[in-house]
MARBA-3410 file (N, C-alpha, C, O; in Angstrom, 1 decimal):
261
112.0,115.2,-83.1,112.1,114.5,-81.6,112.8,113.3,-82.1,112.6,112.8,-83.3 ~ 113.7,112.8,-80.9,114.4,111.4,-81.3,113.1,110.3,-81.5,112.0,110.4,-80.9 ~ 113.4,109.3,-82.4,112.1,108.5,-82.6,112.2,107.5,-81.6,111.2,107.0,-81.8 ~ 112.9,106.8,-80.5,112.2,106.3,-79.8,111.9,106.5,-78.8,111.6,105.7,-78.0 ~ 111.7,108.3,-78.5,111.3,108.8,-77.6,109.8,109.4,-77.9,109.1,109.9,-77.0
109.4,109.4,-79.0,108.4,109.5,-79.8,106.5,109.3,-79.0,105.6,110.0,-78.8 ~ 106.9,107.9,-78.9,105.1,107.5,-78.3,105.2,107.5,-76.8,104.1,107.3,-76.3 ~ 106.2,107.7,-76.1,106.1,108.5,-74.6,105.7,110.0,-74.8,104.8,110.3,-74.0 ~ 106.2,110.9,-75.7,105.9,112.1,-75.9,104.6,112.3,-76.4,103.9,113.2,-75.8 ~ 104.1,111.6,-77.3,102.8,111.5,-78.0,101.4,111.1,-77.0,100.3,111.5,-77.4
101.7,110.4,-75.6,101.2,109.9,-74.8,101.4,110.9,-74.1,100.3,111.4,-74.2 ~ 102.0,111.5,-73.5,101.5,112.4,-72.6,100.8,113.7,-73.6,99.9,114.2,-73.0 ~ 101.0,114.2,-74.6,100.6,115.2,-75.0,98.9,114.9,-75.7,98.3,115.8,-76.2 ~ 98.4,113.5,-75.5,97.1,112.7,-76.0,96.1,113.0,-74.4,94.9,113.0,-74.3 ~ 97.0,113.1,-73.5,96.5,112.8,-72.2,96.0,113.9,-71.7,95.0,113.9,-71.0
97.2,115.2,-71.9,96.7,116.5,-71.6,96.0,117.2,-72.5,95.3,118.1,-72.1 ~ 96.2,117.0,-74.0,94.9,117.3,-74.8,93.7,117.4,-74.4,93.0,118.3,-73.9 ~ 93.4,115.8,-74.6,92.4,115.0,-73.8,91.5,116.0,-72.9,90.6,116.8,-73.3 ~ 91.9,115.6,-71.8,91.6,116.2,-70.4,91.8,117.7,-70.4,91.0,118.4,-69.7 ~ 92.7,118.4,-71.1,92.1,120.3,-71.0,90.6,120.1,-71.8,89.4,120.3,-71.4
90.9,119.7,-73.0,89.2,120.1,-73.6,88.0,119.6,-73.1,86.9,119.9,-73.2 ~ 88.8,118.5,-72.3,86.8,118.2,-71.1,86.9,119.1,-70.4,85.8,119.7,-70.2 ~ 88.1,119.8,-69.7,88.0,121.2,-69.5,87.1,122.8,-69.7,86.4,123.6,-69.0 ~ 87.7,122.7,-70.9,87.6,124.1,-71.5,86.7,123.8,-72.6,85.8,124.5,-72.6 ~ 86.7,123.0,-73.3,85.7,122.8,-75.1,84.1,122.7,-75.2,83.8,122.2,-74.1
83.4,122.8,-75.7,82.1,121.9,-76.0,81.4,123.6,-74.8,81.7,124.7,-74.4 ~ 80.4,122.7,-74.9,79.0,123.5,-74.0,78.9,122.6,-72.8,78.0,123.0,-72.0 ~ 79.4,121.6,-72.3,79.1,120.6,-71.9,79.2,121.2,-69.7,80.3,121.8,-69.3 ~ 77.9,121.0,-68.7,78.0,121.6,-67.5,79.0,121.0,-66.7,79.5,119.9,-66.6 ~ 79.2,122.2,-66.1,80.7,121.6,-64.8,80.7,120.5,-64.4,81.7,119.8,-64.6
79.6,120.0,-63.8,79.4,118.3,-63.5,79.9,117.7,-64.7,81.0,117.2,-64.4 ~ 79.7,117.5,-65.7,79.9,117.0,-66.2,81.5,116.8,-67.0,82.0,115.8,-67.6 ~ 81.9,118.1,-66.8,83.5,118.2,-67.0,84.4,117.6,-65.7,85.6,117.1,-65.6 ~ 83.6,117.7,-65.0,84.2,117.2,-63.4,84.4,115.5,-63.8,85.5,115.0,-64.0 ~ 83.1,114.8,-63.9,83.0,113.7,-63.7,83.9,113.3,-65.4,83.9,112.0,-65.4
84.3,113.5,-66.0,85.2,113.0,-67.0,86.5,113.0,-66.4,87.1,111.9,-66.3 ~ 87.3,114.3,-65.7,88.1,114.4,-65.5,88.5,113.3,-64.4,89.5,112.6,-64.5 ~ 87.3,113.2,-63.0,87.3,112.0,-62.5,87.5,110.7,-63.3,88.2,109.8,-62.8 ~ 86.9,110.6,-64.6,87.3,109.4,-64.6,88.7,108.6,-65.4,89.1,107.5,-65.6 ~ 89.4,110.1,-65.8,91.2,110.3,-66.1,91.8,109.8,-64.6,92.3,108.6,-64.5
91.6,110.5,-63.9,92.1,110.1,-62.9,91.9,108.3,-62.4,92.9,107.7,-62.0 ~ 90.5,107.9,-62.4,90.7,106.6,-61.8,91.3,105.5,-63.0,91.4,104.4,-62.6 ~ 91.6,105.8,-64.1,92.5,105.5,-65.1,94.1,105.4,-64.7,94.9,104.5,-64.9 ~ 94.2,106.6,-64.2,95.6,107.0,-63.6,95.6,105.7,-62.1,96.6,105.0,-61.9 ~ 94.5,105.7,-61.3,94.7,104.9,-60.5,94.9,103.3,-60.6,95.8,102.7,-60.0
94.0,102.8,-61.6,94.4,101.5,-62.4,95.6,101.0,-62.9,96.1,99.9,-63.1 ~ 96.1,102.5,-63.1,97.6,101.7,-63.9,98.6,102.2,-62.7,99.7,102.6,-63.1 ~ 98.4,102.3,-61.9,99.3,102.5,-60.1,99.2,101.1,-60.0,100.3,100.5,-59.9 ~ 98.2,100.6,-60.1,97.6,99.1,-59.2,98.0,98.0,-60.5,97.4,96.9,-60.5 ~ 98.9,98.3,-61.7,99.3,97.5,-62.4,98.4,96.9,-64.0,98.6,96.1,-65.0
97.4,97.7,-63.6,95.8,97.1,-64.9,96.1,98.7,-65.8,96.5,99.8,-65.4 ~ 95.8,98.1,-67.1,96.2,98.6,-68.2,94.6,98.8,-68.5,93.9,97.8,-68.6 ~ 94.1,100.3,-68.7,92.7,100.6,-69.3,92.8,100.4,-70.8,93.9,100.6,-71.4 ~ 92.1,100.1,-71.3,91.4,99.4,-72.9,91.3,100.8,-73.8,91.5,101.0,-75.0 ~ 91.0,101.8,-72.6,90.5,103.0,-73.5,91.8,104.1,-73.8,92.7,104.7,-73.1
91.6,104.1,-74.5,92.5,105.6,-75.2,92.9,106.5,-74.5,92.1,106.2,-73.6 ~ 93.5,107.5,-74.0,95.3,107.0,-74.6,95.8,106.7,-73.4,96.9,107.2,-73.0 ~ 95.0,105.4,-72.5,96.1,105.2,-71.1,96.7,103.8,-71.6,97.5,103.2,-71.0 ~ 96.3,103.6,-72.4,97.4,102.1,-72.8,98.9,102.6,-73.6,100.0,102.0,-73.8 ~ 98.5,103.5,-73.9,100.0,104.4,-74.4,100.4,105.4,-73.1,101.5,105.8,-73.1
99.7,105.7,-72.3,100.6,106.5,-71.2,101.2,105.6,-70.4,102.4,105.8,-70.1 ~ 100.5,104.5,-69.9,100.7,102.9,-69.3,102.4,102.5,-69.6,103.4,102.3,-68.8 ~ 102.3,102.5,-70.8,103.6,101.9,-71.4,104.5,103.0,-71.3,105.6,102.9,-70.8 ~ 104.0,104.2,-71.8,105.3,105.1,-71.4,105.7,105.4,-69.5,106.8,105.8,-69.1 ~ 105.1,105.3,-69.0,105.5,105.1,-67.5,105.9,104.0,-67.2,106.7,103.9,-66.2
105.5,102.7,-67.9,106.6,101.4,-67.4,107.8,101.9,-68.1,108.9,101.8,-67.5 ~ 107.7,102.3,-69.3,109.3,102.6,-70.2,110.2,103.2,-69.2,111.2,102.7,-68.6 ~ 109.7,104.5,-69.1,110.5,105.9,-68.6,110.6,106.1,-67.3,111.3,106.9,-66.8 ~ 109.6,104.8,-66.5,110.0,104.9,-64.8,109.3,106.4,-64.5,109.8,107.0,-63.6 ~ 108.2,106.9,-65.2,107.7,108.2,-65.2,106.7,107.8,-63.6,106.2,106.8,-63.2
106.8,109.2,-62.9,106.2,109.0,-61.5,104.1,109.6,-62.4,103.8,110.3,-63.3 ~ 103.4,109.1,-61.6,102.0,109.8,-62.4,101.5,111.1,-61.3,100.3,111.6,-61.4 ~ 102.5,111.5,-60.3,102.3,112.6,-59.9,102.0,114.1,-61.0,101.1,114.9,-60.8 ~ 102.7,114.1,-61.9,102.6,115.3,-62.5,101.2,115.1,-63.5,100.4,116.0,-63.6 ~ 101.0,113.7,-64.0,99.4,113.2,-64.4,98.5,114.0,-63.8,97.8,114.8,-64.3
98.5,113.5,-62.1,97.4,113.9,-61.2,97.5,115.5,-61.1,96.5,116.2,-61.2 ~ 98.8,116.0,-60.8,98.6,117.9,-61.1,98.0,118.2,-62.6,97.1,119.0,-62.8 ~ 98.4,117.7,-63.3,97.6,118.4,-64.6,95.9,118.4,-64.6,95.2,119.4,-65.0 ~ 95.5,117.1,-64.1,94.0,117.0,-63.9,93.3,117.6,-62.8,92.1,117.8,-62.9 ~ 94.1,118.1,-61.6,93.9,119.0,-60.4,93.8,120.4,-61.3,92.7,121.0,-61.2
94.7,120.7,-61.8,95.0,122.1,-62.5,93.5,122.5,-63.2,93.1,123.7,-63.1 ~ 92.8,121.2,-64.0,92.3,121.5,-65.3,90.9,121.4,-64.5,90.3,122.4,-64.8 ~ 90.3,120.5,-63.5,89.6,120.7,-62.4,89.4,122.3,-61.9,88.4,123.0,-62.0 ~ 90.5,122.7,-61.5,90.1,124.0,-60.8,89.6,125.6,-62.4,89.0,126.7,-62.4 ~ 90.2,124.7,-63.2,89.8,125.7,-64.0,88.0,125.4,-64.4,87.6,126.3,-65.1
87.4,124.6,-64.1,86.3,124.4,-64.3,85.3,125.4,-63.5,84.3,126.0,-63.7 ~ 86.4,125.2,-62.0,85.6,125.8,-60.8,86.2,126.6,-60.6,86.0,126.8,-59.4 ~ 87.2,127.6,-61.0,87.7,128.7,-60.3,87.9,129.9,-61.5,88.7,129.7,-62.5 ~ 87.3,130.8,-61.3,87.3,131.9,-62.4,88.6,133.3,-62.5,89.1,133.9,-63.4 ~ 88.7,133.3,-60.5,89.6,134.4,-60.5,90.6,134.3,-59.3,90.3,133.6,-58.3
91.8,135.0,-59.3,92.9,134.5,-58.3,93.6,136.0,-57.7,94.3,136.9,-58.2 ~ 92.8,135.7,-56.2,93.0,136.9,-55.6,94.4,137.5,-55.3,94.5,138.7,-55.0 ~ 96.0,135.9,-55.5,97.0,137.0,-55.1,97.7,136.1,-56.3,96.9,135.5,-56.9 ~ 98.9,135.9,-56.6,99.8,136.1,-57.5,100.4,134.7,-56.8,101.1,134.0,-57.4 ~ 100.2,134.5,-55.6,100.8,133.1,-55.1,99.9,132.0,-55.3,100.5,131.0,-55.7
98.2,132.0,-55.1,97.6,131.5,-55.8,97.4,131.1,-57.3,97.0,130.0,-57.6 ~ 97.7,132.2,-58.2,98.2,132.1,-59.9,99.5,131.2,-59.8,99.8,130.2,-60.4 ~ 99.9,131.6,-59.1,101.6,130.5,-59.5,101.3,128.9,-59.1,101.7,127.7,-59.4 ~ 100.4,129.4,-58.2,100.2,127.1,-58.0,99.3,127.1,-58.5,98.3,126.8,-57.8 ~ 99.1,127.3,-59.6,97.4,126.9,-60.4,98.4,126.3,-61.6,98.3,125.3,-62.3
99.8,127.8,-61.8,100.5,127.5,-62.9,101.5,126.0,-62.6,101.7,125.1,-63.4 ~ 102.1,126.1,-61.2,102.8,124.5,-60.6,102.0,123.3,-61.3,102.6,122.5,-61.9 ~ 100.5,123.2,-61.3,100.2,122.2,-61.7,99.6,122.0,-63.6,99.7,121.1,-64.4 ~ 99.1,122.9,-63.5,98.5,123.4,-65.1,100.1,123.4,-66.1,99.9,123.2,-67.3 ~ 101.2,123.6,-65.8,102.2,123.9,-66.8,103.7,123.3,-66.8,104.3,122.7,-67.7
103.9,123.6,-65.6,105.0,122.6,-64.7,105.5,121.6,-65.2,106.6,121.3,-65.8 ~ 104.0,120.5,-64.9,103.8,119.1,-65.4,104.5,118.6,-66.6,105.2,117.7,-66.8 ~ 103.9,119.6,-67.4,104.8,119.1,-69.2,105.9,118.9,-69.1,106.3,117.8,-69.6 ~ 106.8,120.0,-68.6,108.4,120.0,-68.3,109.0,118.9,-67.4,110.0,118.1,-67.4 ~ 108.2,119.1,-66.8,108.6,117.4,-65.7,109.0,116.2,-66.3,109.9,115.4,-66.2
107.7,116.1,-67.1,107.5,114.8,-68.0,108.4,114.9,-69.1,109.3,114.1,-69.0 ~ 108.5,115.4,-69.9,109.3,115.7,-71.1,111.1,115.6,-70.3,111.9,115.1,-71.1 ~ 111.6,115.9,-69.1,112.5,115.7,-68.3,112.4,114.5,-68.5,113.2,113.8,-69.2 ~ 111.5,114.0,-67.8,111.8,112.5,-67.2,112.2,111.5,-68.5,112.9,110.5,-68.3 ~ 111.5,111.9,-69.7,111.4,111.0,-71.0,112.8,111.0,-71.7,113.3,110.0,-72.1
113.4,112.3,-71.8,114.8,112.3,-71.5,115.7,112.1,-70.8,116.7,112.8,-71.2 ~ 116.0,111.4,-70.0,116.2,111.0,-68.9,117.2,112.5,-68.1,118.4,112.4,-68.0 ~ 116.8,113.5,-67.7,117.6,114.8,-67.9,116.7,115.4,-66.5,116.5,116.6,-66.4 ~ 116.1,114.3,-65.5,115.4,115.2,-64.6,115.9,115.7,-63.6,115.3,115.7,-62.6 ~ 117.1,116.2,-63.7,118.0,116.1,-62.3,117.3,118.0,-61.6,116.6,118.8,-62.2
117.8,117.9,-60.4,117.1,119.2,-60.0,116.8,120.2,-60.1,115.8,120.8,-59.7 ~ 118.0,120.7,-60.7,118.3,122.2,-61.0,117.6,122.6,-62.7,117.3,123.6,-63.3 ~ 117.4,120.8,-63.3,117.1,121.3,-64.7,115.4,121.3,-64.3,114.4,121.6,-65.1 ~ 115.3,120.9,-63.0,113.6,120.6,-62.9,113.1,121.7,-62.4,112.0,122.1,-62.7 ~ 114.1,122.7,-61.3,113.8,124.2,-61.3,113.5,125.1,-62.5,112.5,125.7,-62.7
115.1,124.9,-63.5,115.2,125.5,-64.6,113.7,126.0,-65.1,113.1,127.0,-65.3 ~ 113.4,124.0,-65.4,112.2,123.8,-66.4,110.4,124.5,-65.8,109.5,125.0,-66.5 ~ 110.3,124.2,-64.7,109.4,125.0,-64.0,109.1,126.5,-64.2,108.1,126.9,-64.5 ~ 110.4,127.3,-63.8,110.2,128.8,-64.8,110.0,128.9,-65.8,109.1,129.7,-66.0 ~ 110.5,128.2,-66.6,110.3,128.4,-68.3,108.6,128.2,-68.4,107.8,129.1,-68.7
108.2,126.9,-68.1,106.5,126.5,-67.7,105.9,127.5,-67.8,105.2,128.0,-68.7 ~ 106.1,127.9,-66.0,105.1,128.7,-65.5,105.0,130.2,-66.3,103.9,130.8,-66.4 ~ 106.5,130.8,-66.9,106.4,131.7,-67.7,105.8,131.9,-68.8,105.4,133.0,-69.2 ~ 105.8,130.4,-69.8,105.1,130.3,-70.6,103.3,130.4,-70.8,102.6,130.8,-71.7 ~ 103.2,129.6,-69.0,101.7,130.3,-68.9,101.1,131.1,-68.6,99.9,131.3,-68.9
101.9,131.9,-68.1,101.6,133.8,-67.7,101.7,134.1,-69.2,100.5,134.3,-69.7 ~ 102.7,134.1,-70.1,102.7,134.7,-71.2,101.4,134.5,-72.5,101.3,135.1,-73.6 ~ 100.4,133.2,-71.9,99.3,132.8,-72.3,98.5,133.5,-71.9,97.8,134.1,-72.6 ~ 98.4,133.5,-70.4,97.3,134.5,-70.0,97.5,136.0,-70.1,96.6,136.7,-69.5 ~ 98.6,137.0,-70.8,98.7,138.0,-70.9,98.1,138.1,-72.3,97.2,139.0,-72.5
98.5,137.3,-73.0,98.1,137.6,-74.6,96.5,137.1,-74.6,95.9,137.2,-75.7 ~ 96.0,136.7,-73.9,94.4,136.2,-73.9,93.5,136.6,-73.1,92.4,136.0,-72.8 ~ 94.2,138.1,-72.6,93.1,138.3,-71.8,91.6,138.6,-71.9,90.9,138.4,-71.0 ~ 91.1,139.4,-73.6,89.9,139.2,-74.2,89.7,137.9,-74.3,88.5,137.7,-73.9 ~ 90.2,136.8,-74.7,90.0,135.8,-75.1,89.4,134.8,-73.6,88.3,134.1,-73.8
90.1,134.7,-72.1,89.6,134.4,-71.1,88.5,135.3,-70.5,87.8,134.6,-69.8 ~ 88.1,136.8,-70.6,87.3,137.4,-70.4,85.9,136.7,-71.0,84.9,136.6,-70.3 ~ 86.1,136.3,-72.4,84.4,135.8,-72.9,84.6,134.5,-72.3,83.7,133.8,-72.8 ~ 85.3,133.6,-71.5,84.7,133.2,-70.9,84.5,132.9,-69.7,84.4,131.8,-69.4 ~ 84.5,133.7,-69.0,84.2,134.4,-68.0,85.8,134.1,-67.2,85.7,133.8,-66.0
86.9,134.3,-67.7,87.8,133.9,-66.6,88.8,135.1,-66.3,88.6,136.0,-67.2 ~ 89.6,135.5,-65.4,90.6,136.7,-65.4,91.5,135.9,-64.1,91.4,135.6,-62.9 ~ 92.4,135.8,-65.2,93.8,135.1,-64.5,95.2,136.6,-63.7,96.3,136.5,-63.2 ~ 94.6,137.5,-64.1,95.5,138.7,-63.7,95.0,138.5,-62.5,93.8,138.3,-62.3 ~ 96.2,138.6,-61.3,95.9,138.3,-59.9,94.9,140.1,-59.5,94.9,141.2,-60.0
94.1,139.4,-58.4,93.2,140.7,-58.1,94.2,141.7,-57.6,94.2,142.9,-58.0 ~ 95.3,141.3,-56.5,96.1,142.1,-56.1,96.5,143.1,-56.9,96.3,144.3,-56.5 ~ 96.9,142.7,-57.7,98.0,143.3,-58.9,97.1,144.4,-59.9,97.5,145.4,-60.4 ~ 95.6,144.0,-60.0,94.6,144.9,-60.4,94.5,145.9,-59.3,94.5,147.1,-59.5 ~ 94.4,145.5,-58.0,94.4,146.5,-57.4,95.5,147.6,-57.1,95.3,148.8,-57.0
96.9,147.0,-56.9,97.9,147.5,-56.5,98.1,149.2,-57.6,98.7,150.2,-57.4 ~ 97.3,148.6,-59.1,97.9,149.7,-60.0,96.3,150.3,-60.5,96.1,150.8,-61.6 ~ 95.6,150.1,-59.7,94.1,150.9,-59.8,93.3,150.3,-61.0,92.6,151.2,-61.5 ~ 93.2,149.4,-61.4,92.7,148.6,-62.6,91.4,148.0,-62.0,91.2,147.6,-60.9 ~ 90.2,148.0,-63.2,89.4,147.4,-62.6,88.6,146.4,-63.4,88.8,146.7,-64.6
87.7,145.1,-63.3,87.2,144.4,-64.3,87.1,145.0,-65.6,87.4,144.6,-66.7 ~ 86.4,146.4,-65.2,86.1,147.1,-66.0,86.8,147.5,-67.3,86.3,147.7,-68.4 ~ 88.1,147.5,-66.9,88.9,147.4,-67.7,89.1,146.8,-69.1,89.3,147.3,-70.2 ~ 88.8,145.5,-68.6,89.0,144.5,-69.4,87.7,143.9,-70.0,87.8,143.0,-70.8 ~ 86.1,144.3,-69.7,84.5,144.6,-70.5,84.7,145.3,-71.0,84.3,145.1,-72.2
85.6,146.8,-71.0,85.3,147.7,-71.9,86.5,147.5,-72.5,86.8,148.7,-72.8 ~ 87.4,146.6,-73.0,88.8,146.8,-73.6,89.3,148.2,-73.3,89.6,148.8,-74.4 ~ 89.5,148.9,-72.3,90.1,149.8,-71.8,91.5,150.1,-71.6,92.0,150.3,-70.5 ~ 92.1,150.2,-72.8,93.6,150.6,-72.4,94.3,152.0,-72.2,95.0,152.6,-73.0 ~ 94.0,152.6,-70.5,94.5,153.8,-70.3,95.9,153.8,-69.9,96.8,153.1,-70.6
96.2,154.4,-69.0,97.8,154.2,-68.5,97.7,153.7,-67.2,98.8,153.6,-66.6 ~ 96.4,153.4,-66.5,96.8,152.2,-65.5,97.3,150.8,-66.0,98.2,150.0,-65.6 ~ 96.3,150.7,-67.1,96.5,149.3,-67.8,97.7,149.2,-68.2,98.3,148.3,-67.8 ~ 98.2,150.3,-69.0,99.4,150.0,-69.7,100.3,149.8,-68.6,101.3,149.0,-68.7 ~ 100.1,150.7,-66.9,101.5,150.1,-66.1,101.4,148.4,-65.5,102.3,147.7,-65.2
99.9,148.3,-65.6,99.9,147.0,-65.3,100.3,145.9,-66.4,100.8,144.9,-66.1 ~ 100.0,146.2,-67.5,100.9,145.3,-68.7,102.5,145.0,-68.8,103.2,144.0,-69.1 ~ 102.6,146.3,-68.3,104.6,146.2,-68.6,104.8,145.9,-67.3,105.6,145.0,-67.3 ~ 104.5,146.2,-66.2,104.8,145.1,-65.1,104.4,143.5,-65.2,105.4,142.8,-65.0 ~ 103.6,143.1,-65.5,103.3,142.0,-65.9,104.6,141.2,-66.8,105.1,140.1,-66.6
104.8,142.3,-68.0,105.5,141.3,-68.9,106.9,141.3,-68.4,107.6,140.4,-68.7 ~ 107.6,142.7,-67.2,108.6,142.8,-67.7,109.0,141.4,-66.4,110.1,140.9,-66.3 ~ 108.0,141.1,-65.8,108.5,140.0,-64.4,108.1,138.8,-65.1,108.5,137.8,-64.6 ~ 107.4,138.7,-66.0,107.1,136.9,-66.6,108.5,136.8,-67.5,109.0,135.7,-67.7 ~ 109.1,138.1,-68.0,110.3,137.7,-69.0,111.5,137.6,-68.0,112.4,136.8,-68.1
111.4,138.4,-67.0,112.5,137.7,-66.3,112.9,136.4,-65.1,113.8,136.2,-64.3 ~ 111.6,135.9,-65.5,111.3,134.2,-64.7,111.4,133.2,-66.0,111.9,132.1,-65.9 ~ 110.8,133.8,-67.1,111.6,133.1,-68.5,112.9,132.8,-68.8,113.4,132.0,-69.6 ~ 113.3,133.7,-68.1,114.8,134.0,-68.8,115.8,133.4,-67.7,117.1,133.3,-67.8 ~ 115.0,132.9,-66.5,115.9,132.5,-65.1,115.4,131.0,-65.8,115.1,130.3,-64.8
115.3,130.7,-66.3,115.4,129.2,-67.1,116.4,128.9,-67.9,116.8,127.8,-68.3 ~ 116.8,130.2,-68.1,118.0,129.8,-69.8,118.8,128.9,-69.5,118.8,128.1,-70.4 ~ 119.7,128.3,-68.2,120.3,127.5,-67.4,120.4,125.8,-67.9,121.3,125.1,-67.8 ~ 118.8,125.4,-68.4,118.0,124.5,-68.8,118.9,124.5,-70.2,119.9,123.8,-70.3 ~ 118.6,125.0,-70.6,119.2,125.1,-72.2,120.9,124.5,-72.3,121.4,123.5,-72.9
121.4,125.1,-71.8,122.9,124.4,-71.3,123.0,123.5,-70.7,124.3,123.5,-70.6 ~ 122.6,122.4,-70.1,122.4,121.2,-69.5,122.2,120.4,-70.5,122.9,119.4,-70.4 ~ 121.4,120.5,-71.7,120.7,119.4,-72.4,121.3,118.9,-73.6,122.3,119.6,-74.0 ~ 120.9,117.8,-74.4,121.5,117.6,-75.1,121.1,118.4,-76.2,120.0,118.8,-76.4 ~ 122.5,118.9,-77.2,122.2,119.9,-78.4,120.4,119.9,-79.1,119.8,120.9,-79.4
120.1,118.6,-79.3,118.7,118.8,-80.1,118.0,119.4,-79.2,117.7,120.5,-79.7 ~ 117.4,119.2,-78.0,116.5,119.7,-77.1,117.3,120.9,-77.1,116.5,121.7,-77.4 ~ 118.3,121.5,-77.0,118.6,122.4,-76.1,118.4,123.3,-77.2,118.4,124.6,-77.0 ~ 118.2,122.6,-78.6,117.8,123.9,-79.9,116.2,124.1,-79.4,115.7,125.2,-79.3 ~ 115.6,122.9,-79.2,114.4,123.6,-78.7,113.6,124.1,-77.4,112.5,124.5,-77.3
114.4,124.0,-76.7,114.2,124.8,-75.3,114.6,126.3,-75.9,113.7,127.1,-75.9 ~ 115.9,126.7,-76.5,116.2,127.9,-76.9,115.4,128.7,-77.9,115.3,129.9,-78.0 ~ 114.8,127.7,-78.8,113.4,128.5,-79.6,112.2,128.5,-78.6,111.3,129.2,-78.9 ~ 112.2,128.0,-77.7,110.6,128.4,-76.4,111.4,129.3,-76.4,110.9,130.2,-77.2 ~ 112.3,129.6,-76.0,112.4,131.1,-75.0,112.5,132.0,-76.4,111.9,133.1,-76.3
112.7,132.0,-76.7,112.7,132.7,-78.0,111.2,133.6,-78.6,111.0,134.8,-78.8 ~ 110.6,132.5,-78.6,109.2,132.4,-79.1,108.3,133.6,-78.0,107.6,134.6,-78.2 ~ 108.9,132.9,-76.6,108.0,133.4,-75.1,108.4,134.9,-75.4,107.4,135.6,-75.5 ~ 109.5,135.5,-75.5,110.2,136.8,-75.7,109.5,137.4,-76.9,109.5,138.7,-77.0 ~ 109.2,136.9,-77.5,108.9,137.4,-78.8,107.4,137.9,-78.7,107.0,139.0,-79.0
106.8,137.1,-78.4,105.3,137.0,-77.8,105.2,138.8,-76.8,104.6,139.8,-77.0 ~ 106.1,138.5,-75.6,106.0,139.3,-74.7,106.7,140.6,-75.6,106.4,141.5,-75.0 ~ 107.3,141.0,-76.8,107.8,141.8,-77.7,106.1,142.4,-77.9,106.0,143.6,-77.8 ~ 105.2,141.7,-78.2,104.3,142.0,-79.2,103.6,142.9,-78.0,103.2,144.1,-78.3 ~ 103.4,142.4,-76.6,102.7,143.0,-75.7,103.3,144.4,-75.5,102.6,145.4,-75.3
104.5,144.2,-75.4,105.1,145.4,-74.8,105.0,147.0,-76.3,104.9,148.2,-76.2 ~ 105.1,146.2,-77.5,105.0,147.0,-78.7,103.7,147.8,-78.6,103.7,149.0,-78.8 ~ 102.5,147.1,-78.3,101.2,147.2,-78.0,100.7,148.4,-77.0,99.6,148.9,-76.9 ~ 101.8,148.6,-76.4,101.6,149.3,-75.0,100.7,148.5,-74.3,99.8,149.2,-73.8 ~ 100.6,147.2,-74.0,99.6,146.3,-73.2,97.9,146.4,-74.4,96.8,146.0,-74.0
98.0,146.6,-74.9,96.5,146.8,-76.0,96.3,145.1,-76.0,96.3,144.6,-77.1 ~ 96.3,144.8,-75.6,95.7,143.1,-76.2,94.6,142.9,-76.8,94.5,141.9,-77.5 ~ 93.7,143.6,-76.6,92.4,143.6,-76.6,92.4,143.8,-78.7,91.8,143.0,-79.5 ~ 93.3,145.0,-79.0,92.8,145.4,-80.2,94.1,144.5,-81.0,94.0,144.2,-82.2 ~ 95.1,144.3,-80.3,96.3,143.7,-81.0,96.9,142.7,-80.3,98.0,142.9,-79.7
96.3,141.6,-80.1,96.5,140.2,-79.4,98.2,139.6,-80.4,98.3,139.2,-81.6 ~ 99.0,139.7,-79.7,100.6,139.0,-80.3,100.3,137.9,-80.7,99.5,137.2,-80.0 ~ 100.8,137.6,-81.7,101.2,136.0,-81.9,102.3,136.1,-83.0,102.6,137.0,-83.7 ~ 102.7,135.3,-82.9,103.6,134.8,-84.3,103.3,134.6,-85.5,102.8,133.5,-85.8 ~ 103.4,135.5,-86.5,102.9,135.1,-87.8,104.7,134.9,-88.6,105.8,135.2,-88.1
104.5,134.1,-89.9,105.1,133.3,-90.5,106.9,134.4,-90.7,108.0,133.9,-90.9 ~ 106.6,135.6,-90.6,107.9,136.4,-90.4,108.5,136.1,-89.2,109.7,135.8,-89.1 ~ 107.7,136.3,-88.3,108.1,136.5,-86.8,109.2,135.0,-86.6,110.1,135.0,-85.9 ~ 108.7,133.7,-87.6,109.8,132.3,-86.9,111.1,133.1,-87.1,111.8,133.5,-86.2 ~ 111.4,133.2,-88.4,113.1,133.7,-88.6,113.3,134.4,-87.7,114.5,134.7,-87.6
112.8,134.9,-87.1,113.5,136.1,-86.2,113.7,135.1,-84.5,114.6,135.2,-83.6 ~ 112.6,134.2,-84.4,112.8,132.9,-83.2,113.9,132.5,-83.7,114.9,132.9,-83.0 ~ 114.2,131.8,-84.7,114.9,130.8,-85.0,116.8,131.4,-85.1,117.8,130.7,-85.0 ~ 116.5,133.0,-85.3,117.7,133.6,-85.2,118.0,133.4,-83.8,118.9,132.5,-83.6 ~ 117.3,134.0,-82.5,117.4,134.4,-81.4,117.8,133.2,-80.3,118.2,133.3,-79.1
117.3,132.0,-81.4,117.1,130.9,-80.7,118.7,130.2,-80.4,119.0,129.5,-79.5 ~ 119.6,130.6,-81.8,120.8,130.3,-82.0,121.7,131.4,-81.3,122.1,131.1,-80.2 ~ 122.0,132.4,-81.7,122.3,133.8,-80.8,121.6,134.9,-80.3,121.4,135.9,-80.9 ~ 121.1,134.5,-78.6,120.2,135.0,-77.8,120.7,136.5,-77.6,121.9,136.9,-77.6 ~ 119.5,137.3,-77.5,119.9,139.1,-77.4,120.5,139.3,-76.5,120.7,138.4,-75.7
121.0,140.6,-76.2,121.9,140.4,-74.8,120.5,141.1,-73.9,120.5,140.7,-72.8 ~ 119.6,141.8,-74.2,118.5,142.6,-73.6,117.4,140.9,-72.7,116.8,140.7,-71.6 ~ 117.6,140.0,-74.2,116.8,138.6,-73.4,117.7,138.2,-71.8,117.4,138.3,-70.6 ~ 118.9,137.7,-72.4,119.8,137.4,-71.1,119.9,138.2,-69.6,120.3,138.0,-68.5 ~ 119.4,139.4,-70.4,120.0,140.8,-69.2,118.8,140.5,-68.3,118.9,140.7,-67.1
117.4,140.0,-68.9,116.2,140.4,-68.4,115.8,140.3,-66.8,114.7,140.6,-66.4
END
């Protein structure tokens, strides 16, 4: 990242990482987690009034907000999603899941575009598509991991449509119904990811390469899900050292099957 922009990028990362850890990590009770996230919200309220909280990462966040004329809305949206992670463990519809992604993932892309002074409406829309797709990819590869945390991100309406129940997840059952469900989720997510590709063409070359690499990495994980026949229980896809060469190549020369997704 360009050196002049690194402090703001680090501030966004530290804010998101710390807040997300309050929601997900450790063995704190739900009330404690919500209380910690409320403290982050209070710090944002202080920044909004021109007061800089002394506790990290808020001085850095306040400096980034002032320097790059950043809205506090994306930060608040992140906190909203993290609170939801504490309280919500199932999603009835795809629309509800996408609304969660709108607040859990999309704000990061929007903040990055603001830091790079590249937040034109078309860029924001493409970034939202990429960020939501990346969040969904993470859900699909982590079905078993999330089940251990008591969460299911696959929309209930999708489970019912394909004749899949939560018993499939509990038993790591990868039958024909499960494979059809995962093939559907993979194809839909791949299409959404690829719909954000115009963002790469609209950005400076350095960030364009980063975005192209992100797209290639997302496709690579989906390739792994497809190759496993949706069996993410026994073959959770991840990028190995060897995969990174393929990601780098695809970032520079996107395969036709990606662009046609």
